[in-house]
SEPALUM-287331 format. One record per residue (C-alpha): x, y, z; residue in three letters. Coordinates in nm, 4 decimals. Layout:
N
       c1       c2       c3 sese
        X        Y        Z  Ala
...
END
This chain:
515
       c1       c2       c3 sese
  -3.2320  -1.9746  -3.1844  Met
  -3.4188  -2.0072  -2.8516  Ala
  -3.2520  -2.3418  -2.7848  Ala
  -2.9124  -2.1874  -2.8529  Lys
  -2.9884  -1.8996  -2.6134  Thr
  -3.0862  -2.1417  -2.3380  Val
  -2.7705  -2.3442  -2.4015  Leu
  -2.5562  -2.0288  -2.3839  Asp
  -2.7134  -1.9350  -2.0506  Arg
  -2.6542  -2.2846  -1.9133  Asp
  -2.2906  -2.2774  -2.0280  Leu
  -2.2378  -1.9366  -1.8617  Lys
  -2.3893  -2.0672  -1.5374  Lys
  -2.1631  -2.3722  -1.5512  Phe
  -1.8624  -2.1516  -1.6195  Ser
  -1.9438  -1.9309  -1.3201  Arg
  -1.9950  -2.2370  -1.1016  Leu
  -1.6625  -2.3788  -1.2139  Glu
  -1.4845  -2.0499  -1.1375  Lys
  -1.6465  -2.0356  -0.7936  Ala
  -1.5390  -2.3935  -0.7221  Ala
  -1.1814  -2.3193  -0.8305  Asn
  -1.1733  -2.0064  -0.6141  Ala
  -1.3051  -2.2019  -0.3157  Ala
  -1.0448  -2.4756  -0.3612  Ser
  -0.7644  -2.2178  -0.3915  Gln
  -0.8864  -2.0459  -0.0728  Thr
  -0.8948  -2.3770   0.1114  Ser
  -0.5438  -2.4602  -0.0094  Leu
  -0.4134  -2.1203   0.1035  Ala
  -0.5752  -2.1620   0.4447  Leu
  -0.4254  -2.5080   0.4786  Gly
  -0.0771  -2.3889   0.3841  Leu
  -0.1107  -2.0969   0.6267  Gly
  -0.1936  -2.3423   0.9037  Phe
   0.1096  -2.5524   0.8085  Val
   0.3277  -2.2401   0.8319  Phe
   0.2002  -2.1684   1.1838  Leu
   0.2751  -2.5279   1.2842  Leu
   0.6309  -2.4832   1.1556  Leu
   0.6575  -2.1587   1.3530  Val
   0.5357  -2.3465   1.6594  Leu
   0.8080  -2.6079   1.6218  Gly
   1.0735  -2.3437   1.5558  Phe
   0.9768  -2.1345   1.8598  Val
   0.9633  -2.4431   2.0837  Val
   1.3218  -2.5139   1.9810  Phe
   1.4329  -2.1523   2.0397  Gln
   1.2536  -2.1065   2.3735  Ala
   1.3383  -2.4457   2.5192  Gly
   1.5810  -2.3149   2.7818  Gly
   1.3831  -2.0076   2.8921  Ile
   1.1682  -2.0132   3.2028  Gln
   0.8088  -1.9357   3.1114  Gly
   0.8640  -2.0653   2.7611  Asn
   0.4946  -2.1497   2.7105  Met
   0.4176  -1.7772   2.6964  Ile
   0.6955  -1.7217   2.4434  Ile
   0.5729  -2.0134   2.2336  Ile
   0.2166  -1.8771   2.2268  Ala
   0.3426  -1.5266   2.1466  Ala
   0.5684  -1.6644   1.8714  Gly
   0.2762  -1.8339   1.6966  Val
   0.0621  -1.5181   1.7267  Ile
   0.3556  -1.3132   1.5925  Gly
   0.3793  -1.5493   1.2956  Gly
   0.0050  -1.5080   1.2385  Tyr
   0.0432  -1.1292   1.2493  Met
   0.3299  -1.1448   0.9975  Ala
   0.1135  -1.3559   0.7648  Leu
  -0.1537  -1.0880   0.7716  Asn
   0.0932  -0.8051   0.7109  Ile
   0.2155  -0.9909   0.4021  Gly
  -0.1409  -1.0481   0.2852  Ala
  -0.2531  -0.6872   0.3283  Asn
   0.0250  -0.4313   0.3518  Asp
   0.2661  -0.5416   0.0789  Val
   0.0017  -0.4907  -0.1921  Ala
   0.0641  -0.1161  -0.1719  Asn
   0.4207  -0.1591  -0.3002  Asn
   0.3597  -0.3812  -0.6028  Val
  -0.0108  -0.3240  -0.6771  Gly
   0.0402  -0.0263  -0.9131  Pro
   0.3054  -0.2152  -1.1123  Ala
   0.0657  -0.5095  -1.1529  Val
  -0.2300  -0.2867  -1.2382  Gly
  -0.0306  -0.1139  -1.5118  Ser
   0.0830  -0.4498  -1.6541  Lys
   0.4491  -0.3634  -1.5919  Ala
   0.4640  -0.6813  -1.3821  Leu
   0.2619  -0.9993  -1.3839  Thr
   0.1202  -1.1131  -1.0520  Ile
   0.3836  -1.3891  -1.0391  Val
   0.6663  -1.1458  -1.1105  Gly
   0.5338  -0.9037  -0.8487  Ala
   0.5150  -1.1788  -0.5870  Leu
   0.8704  -1.2891  -0.6649  Ala
   1.0130  -0.9364  -0.6421  Ile
   0.8179  -0.8519  -0.3262  Ala
   0.9150  -1.1737  -0.1468  Ile
   1.2859  -1.1284  -0.2237  Val
   1.3014  -0.7605  -0.1330  Phe
   1.0647  -0.7757   0.1649  Glu
   1.2758  -1.0543   0.3142  Thr
   1.6011  -0.8724   0.2360  Ala
   1.4709  -0.5531   0.3936  Gly
   1.3531  -0.7306   0.7075  Ala
   1.6697  -0.9382   0.7563  Val
   1.9381  -0.6916   0.6431  Leu
   1.7915  -0.3636   0.7632  Ala
   1.5119  -0.4646   0.9967  Gly
   1.6119  -0.2336   1.2796  Gly
   1.7788  -0.3917   1.5820  Asp
   1.5974  -0.1765   1.8376  Val
   1.2218  -0.1287   1.8787  Val
   1.0161   0.0723   2.1226  Lys
   0.8151  -0.2083   2.2716  Thr
   0.5261   0.0133   2.3687  Ile
   0.4545   0.0694   1.9983  Ser
   0.6079   0.4151   1.9611  Lys
   0.5096   0.5382   2.3075  Gly
   0.1346   0.4821   2.2786  Ile
   0.1157   0.3719   2.6465  Val
   0.3436   0.4515   2.9374  Tyr
   0.5512   0.1518   3.0578  Pro
   0.5400   0.2637   3.4207  Asp
   0.1591   0.2610   3.4090  Ala
   0.1593  -0.1186   3.3947  Met
   0.0910  -0.2707   3.7398  Pro
   0.3411  -0.5528   3.6913  Asp
   0.5366  -0.7478   3.4314  Thr
   0.2685  -1.0152   3.3900  Asp
   0.0069  -0.7524   3.3059  Thr
   0.2422  -0.5987   3.0518  Phe
   0.2931  -0.9387   2.8873  Ile
  -0.0817  -0.9953   2.8553  Trp
  -0.1267  -0.6427   2.7148  Val
   0.1291  -0.7134   2.4424  Met
  -0.0218  -1.0562   2.3734  Met
  -0.3732  -0.9137   2.3409  Ala
  -0.2514  -0.6277   2.1200  Ala
  -0.0692  -0.8629   1.8848  Leu
  -0.3632  -1.1010   1.8481  Leu
  -0.6208  -0.8221   1.8080  Ala
  -0.4177  -0.6461   1.5378  Ala
  -0.3687  -0.9742   1.3498  Ala
  -0.7410  -1.0573   1.3627  Leu
  -0.8395  -0.7092   1.2459  Trp
  -0.5976  -0.7140   0.9514  Ile
  -0.7221  -1.0635   0.8640  Asn
  -1.0798  -0.9317   0.8502  Leu
  -0.9766  -0.6282   0.6438  Ala
  -0.7962  -0.8526   0.3959  Thr
  -1.1038  -1.0746   0.3686  Tyr
  -1.3273  -0.7783   0.2731  Ile
  -1.0607  -0.6426   0.0372  Gly
  -0.9642  -0.3273   0.2306  Ala
  -0.5951  -0.2307   0.2560  Pro
  -0.5453  -0.0926   0.6109  Val
  -0.2515   0.0383   0.8106  Ser
  -0.0795  -0.2389   1.0035  Thr
   0.0918   0.0271   1.2143  Thr
  -0.2419   0.1754   1.3170  His
  -0.3732  -0.1740   1.3858  Ser
  -0.0978  -0.2540   1.6338  Ile
  -0.1226   0.0949   1.7878  Val
  -0.4952   0.0438   1.8401  Gly
  -0.4299  -0.2977   1.9886  Gly
  -0.1745  -0.1671   2.2383  Val
  -0.3993   0.1262   2.3294  Met
  -0.7075  -0.0899   2.3910  Gly
  -0.5289  -0.3480   2.6028  Ala
  -0.3388  -0.0733   2.7867  Gly
  -0.6648   0.1026   2.8806  Ile
  -0.8176  -0.2283   2.9872  Ala
  -0.5164  -0.2977   3.2093  Ala
  -0.4434   0.0433   3.3615  Ala
  -0.7150   0.2904   3.2620  Gly
  -0.7233   0.5936   3.0348  Leu
  -0.4249   0.7527   3.2073  Ser
  -0.1990   0.4775   3.0680  Ala
  -0.2322   0.6179   2.7142  Val
   0.0018   0.8827   2.5772  Asn
  -0.2777   1.0901   2.4237  Trp
  -0.0484   1.3386   2.2493  Ser
   0.1062   1.0544   2.0502  Thr
  -0.2366   0.9133   1.9737  Phe
  -0.3591   1.2550   1.8535  Thr
  -0.0666   1.2779   1.6134  Ala
  -0.1438   0.9284   1.4830  Ile
  -0.5114   1.0204   1.4368  Ala
  -0.4084   1.3307   1.2417  Ala
  -0.2178   1.1056   1.0008  Ser
  -0.5494   0.9527   0.8897  Trp
  -0.6058   1.2784   0.7001  Val
  -0.2453   1.3849   0.6356  Ile
  -0.1236   1.0581   0.4792  Ser
  -0.3777   1.0074   0.1979  Pro
  -0.4087   1.3812   0.1303  Leu
  -0.0329   1.4298   0.0866  Leu
  -0.0004   1.1108  -0.1183  Gly
  -0.2916   1.2049  -0.3433  Gly
  -0.1796   1.5618  -0.4042  Leu
   0.1805   1.4677  -0.4835  Ile
   0.0750   1.1810  -0.7143  Ala
  -0.1732   1.4051  -0.8958  Ala
   0.0959   1.6728  -0.9308  Gly
   0.3452   1.4342  -1.0888  Phe
   0.0812   1.2867  -1.3185  Leu
  -0.0137   1.6388  -1.4272  Ala
   0.3525   1.7122  -1.5029  Ala
   0.3833   1.3922  -1.7087  Ile
   0.0613   1.4719  -1.8956  Lys
   0.1418   1.8334  -1.9813  Tyr
   0.5142   1.7865  -2.0469  Leu
   0.4909   1.4598  -2.2448  Ile
   0.1496   1.3043  -2.3143  Ile
  -0.0304   1.6175  -2.4374  Phe
   0.2551   1.7278  -2.6648  Lys
   0.2212   1.6927  -3.0416  Asp
   0.5580   1.5141  -3.0600  Asp
   0.5260   1.2822  -2.7611  Lys
   0.8384   1.0818  -2.8385  Val
   1.0656   1.3864  -2.8485  Glu
   0.9102   1.5189  -2.5283  Ala
   0.9676   1.1794  -2.3655  Ala
   1.3361   1.1848  -2.4623  Arg
   1.3663   1.5180  -2.2826  Lys
   1.1588   1.4602  -1.9703  Trp
   1.1554   1.0864  -1.8875  Val
   1.5236   1.0970  -1.7756  Pro
   1.4325   1.3898  -1.5479  Val
   1.1445   1.2019  -1.3841  Phe
   1.3511   0.8841  -1.3449  Val
   1.6366   1.0851  -1.1898  Ser
   1.3959   1.2451  -0.9428  Ile
   1.2683   0.8997  -0.8530  Met
   1.6204   0.7626  -0.8015  Ala
   1.7203   1.0597  -0.5837  Ala
   1.4149   1.0389  -0.3615  Phe
   1.4366   0.6627  -0.3276  Phe
   1.8009   0.6855  -0.2227  Ser
   1.6993   0.9376   0.0445  Val
   1.3996   0.7220   0.1392  Tyr
   1.6161   0.4146   0.1913  Leu
   1.8777   0.6062   0.3900  Leu
   1.6128   0.7602   0.6155  Met
   1.3717   0.4692   0.6554  Lys
   1.5212   0.1471   0.5257  Gly
   1.8877   0.1266   0.6233  Leu
   1.8814   0.2480   0.9845  Lys
   2.0328  -0.0743   1.1083  Arg
   2.3189  -0.0657   0.8576  Val
   2.4020   0.3068   0.8522  Trp
   2.2541   0.6261   0.9973  Thr
   2.4032   0.9304   0.8178  Pro
   2.3243   1.2903   0.9107  Asp
   2.0912   1.5167   0.7139  Gly
   2.3616   1.6887   0.5085  Gln
   2.5116   1.3559   0.4032  Thr
   2.1689   1.2266   0.3000  Ile
   2.0996   1.5412   0.0943  Ala
   2.4407   1.5237  -0.0760  Ala
   2.3868   1.1585  -0.1665  Ile
   2.0427   1.2417  -0.3058  Gly
   2.1828   1.5149  -0.5324  Val
   2.4682   1.2911  -0.6481  Ala
   2.2266   1.0085  -0.7314  Val
   2.0046   1.2515  -0.9247  Leu
   2.2924   1.3747  -1.1436  Val
   2.4446   1.0298  -1.2020  Ile
   2.1066   0.8770  -1.2865  Thr
   2.0231   1.1523  -1.5334  Tyr
   2.3540   1.1096  -1.7161  Leu
   2.3097   0.7324  -1.7272  Ala
   1.9402   0.7219  -1.8191  Val
   1.9319   0.9891  -2.0902  Arg
   2.1097   0.7828  -2.3594  Pro
   1.9132   0.4730  -2.2572  Leu
   1.5810   0.6515  -2.3029  Val
   1.6978   0.7956  -2.6366  Ala
   1.7816   0.4433  -2.7557  Arg
   1.4584   0.2913  -2.6226  Ala
   1.2457   0.5610  -2.7866  Ser
   1.3709   0.4901  -3.1378  Arg
   1.0889   0.3634  -3.3548  Gly
   0.8203   0.4332  -3.0934  Leu
   0.4776   0.5317  -3.2208  Glu
   0.3709   0.8840  -3.1322  Asn
   0.1007   0.7533  -2.8986  Arg
   0.0307   0.7793  -2.5262  Arg
   0.0561   0.4066  -2.4628  Arg
   0.3887   0.3702  -2.6417  Ser
   0.5474   0.6593  -2.4534  Val
   0.4035   0.5356  -2.1229  Ser
   0.5949   0.2082  -2.1707  Asn
   0.9215   0.3972  -2.1154  Leu
   0.8310   0.4011  -1.7443  Phe
   0.8246   0.0185  -1.7200  Thr
   1.1746  -0.0478  -1.5839  Ile
   1.1696   0.2499  -1.3416  Pro
   0.8336   0.1267  -1.2131  Leu
   0.9679  -0.2242  -1.1506  Ile
   1.2672  -0.0753  -0.9662  Cys
   1.0308   0.1386  -0.7574  Ala
   0.8269  -0.1692  -0.6584  Ala
   1.1446  -0.3481  -0.5479  Ala
   1.2747  -0.0516  -0.3473  Leu
   0.9387   0.0102  -0.1804  Leu
   0.9257  -0.3579  -0.0832  Ser
   1.2763  -0.3431   0.0652  Phe
   1.1946  -0.0344   0.2721  Ala
   0.8625  -0.1851   0.3817  His
   1.0314  -0.5044   0.4985  Gly
   1.2868  -0.2998   0.6920  Ala
   1.0253  -0.0912   0.8694  Asn
   0.6958  -0.2749   0.9028  Asp
   0.8382  -0.6068   1.0191  Val
   0.8417  -0.4322   1.3594  Ala
   0.4607  -0.4341   1.3579  Asn
   0.4695  -0.8128   1.3682  Ala
   0.7640  -0.8696   1.5984  Ile
   0.7766  -0.5553   1.8148  Gly
   0.5226  -0.6849   2.0695  Pro
   0.6711  -1.0353   2.0345  Leu
   1.0177  -0.9001   2.1133  Ala
   0.8721  -0.7133   2.4122  Ala
   0.7163  -1.0324   2.5460  Ile
   1.0387  -1.2307   2.5005  Val
   1.2351  -0.9587   2.6809  Ser
   0.9848  -0.9338   2.9668  Ala
   0.9765  -1.3109   3.0186  Val
   1.3554  -1.3481   2.9981  Ala
   1.4433  -1.0526   3.2260  Thr
   1.1376  -1.0357   3.4495  Gly
   1.1061  -0.6600   3.3881  Gly
   0.9699  -0.4039   3.1426  Ile
   1.2221  -0.2352   2.9130  Ala
   1.1410   0.0758   2.7091  Ala
   1.3576  -0.0590   2.4258  Glu
   1.4731  -0.4105   2.3471  Val
   1.7065  -0.5706   2.0962  Val
   1.5435  -0.7938   1.8362  Phe
   1.6425  -1.1576   1.8927  Pro
   1.7548  -1.3021   1.5601  Ala
   1.4942  -1.5792   1.5608  Trp
   1.2136  -1.3266   1.6196  Val
   1.3273  -1.1297   1.3144  Leu
   1.3335  -1.4517   1.1113  Phe
   0.9728  -1.5340   1.2082  Val
   0.8600  -1.1863   1.1019  Gly
   1.0445  -1.1873   0.7695  Ala
   0.9331  -1.5370   0.6713  Leu
   0.5758  -1.4704   0.7838  Gly
   0.5426  -1.1568   0.5697  Ile
   0.6746  -1.3398   0.2625  Ser
   0.4488  -1.6409   0.3206  Thr
   0.1414  -1.4228   0.3746  Gly
   0.2144  -1.2337   0.0546  Leu
   0.2526  -1.5530  -0.1450  Leu
  -0.0626  -1.7199  -0.0092  Leu
  -0.3052  -1.4305   0.0300  Tyr
  -0.1464  -1.1215  -0.1306  Gly
  -0.2891  -1.1406  -0.4860  Pro
  -0.6392  -1.0342  -0.3742  Lys
  -0.5247  -0.7004  -0.2279  Leu
  -0.2658  -0.6517  -0.5046  Ile
  -0.5477  -0.6604  -0.7596  Arg
  -0.7613  -0.4271  -0.5491  Thr
  -0.4855  -0.1657  -0.5245  Val
  -0.3622  -0.2053  -0.8817  Gly
  -0.6798  -0.2631  -1.0794  Glu
  -1.0072  -0.2077  -0.8944  Lys
  -0.9795   0.1447  -0.7546  Ile
  -0.8869   0.3116  -1.0830  Thr
  -0.7306   0.2128  -1.4133  Lys
  -0.3533   0.2538  -1.4099  Leu
  -0.1159   0.2735  -1.7023  Asp
   0.2597   0.2838  -1.6427  Arg
   0.2871   0.6620  -1.6265  Ala
   0.0095   0.6767  -1.3650  Arg
   0.1595   0.3890  -1.1657  Ala
   0.4980   0.5638  -1.1775  Phe
   0.3377   0.8765  -1.0282  Ala
   0.1889   0.6637  -0.7481  Val
   0.5210   0.4950  -0.6638  Ala
   0.7135   0.8224  -0.6726  Leu
   0.4526   0.9892  -0.4529  Ser
   0.4827   0.7130  -0.1918  Ala
   0.8554   0.7741  -0.1461  Ala
   0.8367   1.1556  -0.1549  Ile
   0.5456   1.1761   0.0897  Thr
   0.7204   0.9603   0.3500  Val
   1.0336   1.1770   0.3219  Ile
   0.8422   1.5061   0.3494  Val
   0.6337   1.3815   0.6417  Ala
   0.9420   1.2501   0.8236  Ser
   1.1224   1.5819   0.7746  Ala
   0.8208   1.7662   0.9202  Leu
   0.7896   1.5187   1.2062  Gly
   0.4437   1.4004   1.0954  Leu
   0.3447   1.0385   1.1732  Pro
   0.2119   0.8912   0.8495  Val
   0.1011   0.5506   0.7252  Ser
   0.2664   0.4051   0.4158  Ser
  -0.0602   0.2251   0.3381  Thr
  -0.2647   0.5439   0.3524  His
  -0.0055   0.7260   0.1410  Ile
  -0.0022   0.4628  -0.1339  Ala
  -0.3815   0.4304  -0.1513  Ile
  -0.4196   0.8072  -0.1309  Gly
  -0.1830   0.8350  -0.4276  Ala
  -0.3999   0.5930  -0.6276  Val
  -0.7067   0.8006  -0.5363  Phe
  -0.5225   1.1193  -0.6372  Gly
  -0.4352   0.9778  -0.9779  Val
  -0.7922   0.8594  -1.0316  Gly
  -0.9545   1.1863  -0.9310  Phe
  -0.7098   1.3837  -1.1458  Phe
  -0.8141   1.1680  -1.4412  Arg
  -1.1762   1.2509  -1.3622  Glu
  -1.0870   1.6195  -1.3596  Phe
  -0.9275   1.5925  -1.7047  Leu
  -1.2225   1.4004  -1.8484  Val
  -1.4733   1.6448  -1.7011  Gln
  -1.2788   1.9384  -1.8416  Arg
  -1.2663   1.7758  -2.1853  Arg
  -1.6404   1.7094  -2.1717  Lys
  -1.7160   2.0688  -2.0717  Asn
  -1.4989   2.1910  -2.3584  His
  -1.6842   1.9780  -2.6111  Arg
  -2.0231   2.0850  -2.4800  Leu
  -1.9110   2.4478  -2.5008  Ala
  -1.8336   2.3970  -2.8695  Leu
  -2.1960   2.3029  -2.9259  Ala
  -2.3062   2.6438  -2.7952  Asp
  -2.0825   2.8419  -3.0327  Glu
  -2.2675   3.0111  -3.3224  Pro
  -2.2323   2.8352  -3.6551  Gly
  -2.0860   2.9764  -3.9747  Ala
  -2.2881   3.2265  -4.1733  Gln
  -2.4210   3.1142  -4.5130  Pro
  -2.1916   3.2090  -4.7972  Gly
  -2.2620   3.2461  -5.1664  Pro
  -2.2188   2.8752  -5.2332  Lys
  -2.3576   2.7378  -4.9061  Thr
  -2.7231   2.7383  -4.8176  Ser
  -2.8492   2.8158  -4.4689  Ala
  -3.0132   2.4720  -4.4583  Ala
  -2.6799   2.3007  -4.5287  Glu
  -2.5042   2.4939  -4.2518  Ile
  -2.7892   2.4291  -4.0100  Thr
  -2.7776   2.0582  -4.0918  Gly
  -2.4004   2.0467  -4.0415  Ala
  -2.4329   2.2287  -3.7088  Ala
  -2.7018   1.9865  -3.5935  Glu
  -2.4882   1.6884  -3.6978  Ala
  -2.1950   1.8373  -3.5114  Gly
  -2.4049   1.8799  -3.1985  Met
  -2.5212   1.5186  -3.2222  Val
  -2.1591   1.4004  -3.2422  Leu
  -2.0559   1.6225  -2.9519  Ile
  -2.3452   1.4968  -2.7381  Lys
  -2.2554   1.1382  -2.8232  Lys
  -1.8955   1.2073  -2.7179  Asp
  -2.0214   1.3605  -2.3945  Ala
  -2.2329   1.0521  -2.3218  Lys
  -1.9334   0.8282  -2.3881  Lys
  -1.7158   1.0369  -2.1579  Leu
  -1.9791   1.0267  -1.8847  Lys
  -2.0098   0.6516  -1.9199  Lys
  -1.6295   0.6103  -1.9140  Ala
  -1.6114   0.8186  -1.5999  Arg
  -1.8503   0.5859  -1.4184  Lys
  -1.6841   0.2684  -1.5467  Arg
  -1.3113   0.3349  -1.5451  Lys
  -1.2023   0.6238  -1.3301  Leu
  -1.2542   0.5986  -0.9528  Val
  -1.4836   0.3233  -0.8334  Arg
  -1.6705   0.4811  -0.5452  Arg
  -1.7599   0.1602  -0.3651  Arg
  -1.3897   0.0802  -0.3119  Tyr
  -1.3266   0.4356  -0.1916  Val
  -1.6083   0.4024   0.0632  Thr
  -1.4953   0.0594   0.1855  Thr
  -1.1312   0.1594   0.2224  Ile
  -1.1957   0.4919   0.3980  Ile
  -1.4436   0.3280   0.6360  Ala
  -1.1822   0.0621   0.7198  Ala
  -0.9224   0.3345   0.7826  Trp
  -1.1507   0.5233   1.0201  Leu
  -1.2423   0.2206   1.2299  Val
  -0.8998   0.0514   1.2360  Thr
  -0.7731   0.2018   1.5641  Val
  -1.1041   0.1825   1.7575  Pro
  -1.1832  -0.1665   1.6230  Ala
  -0.8387  -0.3020   1.7095  Ala
  -0.8557  -0.1295   2.0497  Ala
  -1.1961  -0.2754   2.1359  Leu
  -1.0969  -0.6217   2.0192  Leu
  -0.7697  -0.6022   2.2132  Ser
  -0.9479  -0.4974   2.5335  Ala
  -1.1855  -0.7926   2.5003  Met
  -0.8967  -1.0341   2.4439  Ile
  -0.7066  -0.8885   2.7428  Phe
  -1.0047  -0.9373   2.9757  Phe
  -1.0475  -1.2923   2.8450  Thr
  -0.6798  -1.3766   2.8976  Leu
  -0.6784  -1.2232   3.2443  Arg
  -0.9949  -1.4117   3.3373  Gly
  -0.8394  -1.7404   3.2238  Met
  -0.5232  -1.6577   3.4211  Leu
  -0.7181  -1.5797   3.7399  Leu
  -0.9124  -1.9055   3.7121  Gln
  -0.5905  -2.1042   3.6966  Thr
END
């Protein structure tokens, strides 16, 4: 027996060593392929910038922009498909395929042809001493944001790429022109979003999960309740996603007014309900009256939500990779500083391809963190997270609040997890309360000893249930170490990117002065 135990331990050690070796080889392969991608970007940008004076600056900025896009794909896209993977609605391969297709489509088809090159007004253009200084500010900001996101991805923390580039621009801008160069009102609004984004996302996700629980999951006849309410939830999702795409994802293609957007949202809600109701009725035939079976009815809507979120993300956040790059190209080509510039087509292509490549090579790590490691997600919970992401962005945009899609999505996951903890704690308190209720009085055919014994046995069972619930809470609900890591990364993103950007700016300027 002892020999067998030793052998088992040795086999486990060998297995762990083998897994570590495989992980190391996969990491090395991903790093190598990422380097190959940057070499291809280098060749592509050399070809595109061949006839522009000062093309060496554009070439360097193009490679850094490609590096930034890689990191956005590795970190930011996980928020869109992570819940679907965590709930097993999609495999990691299926999620990567959907995200790559829709991220690229969003970036290329609706990627916004105009960008504020000063990253949404974070620094004043006229505060820059000259065009060369402005170019080095944008270069430092782009590189600092990319390095910070790379580090965050390495430690497994999903961070806001928008806040990273804002911090980069702010730090380099201060280094170049002092504190007066920063638009502090804009920065204050961005800082407020650190609290607003996750709080809104968490509350809305918890609210929808509560509605699903009390209207469907907690009902005696779960299947019948699902036939009634799942079409309603899917219709709400379709309506809000249509509004979300019109407001945030299709600005380049079409920009309707508020009334038109609202009318389209209502029309989509009604049409979806009429179309989905018979489909849900058909799909629910033969389902077991169990939570897991009913939760599976959310599978297709959840996959659609992942695709739509990816499309909107590609349309919007590609600017974080190519906004500063476009600013540099414009400044070099025109010799001046423009408040807004048109995206050159090749710049957009670098951003779109970089995001897709980064997702493919490095995305699975953050996808698993978002979908599996923060809290356990089934398809109903993941649906609440995806729906919350779209609704929160719409509400915040309508109120004029600057929010981060990353913070919203992760906040929604936290909200779902903490709501689950609330339900478990309430159930545990209820069971413990039962133990304090007085037992039955002895009747003519039941002795006091028998009743006392039954009561004691009941209390033992209740206490065992309570211990199991407490253990489940620690193991499955919200893993605190991920909460701490992610929130800490959120809080330091802007100052870390700003400090790093300032250091890079001083280094670049020192090299320039020496030459």
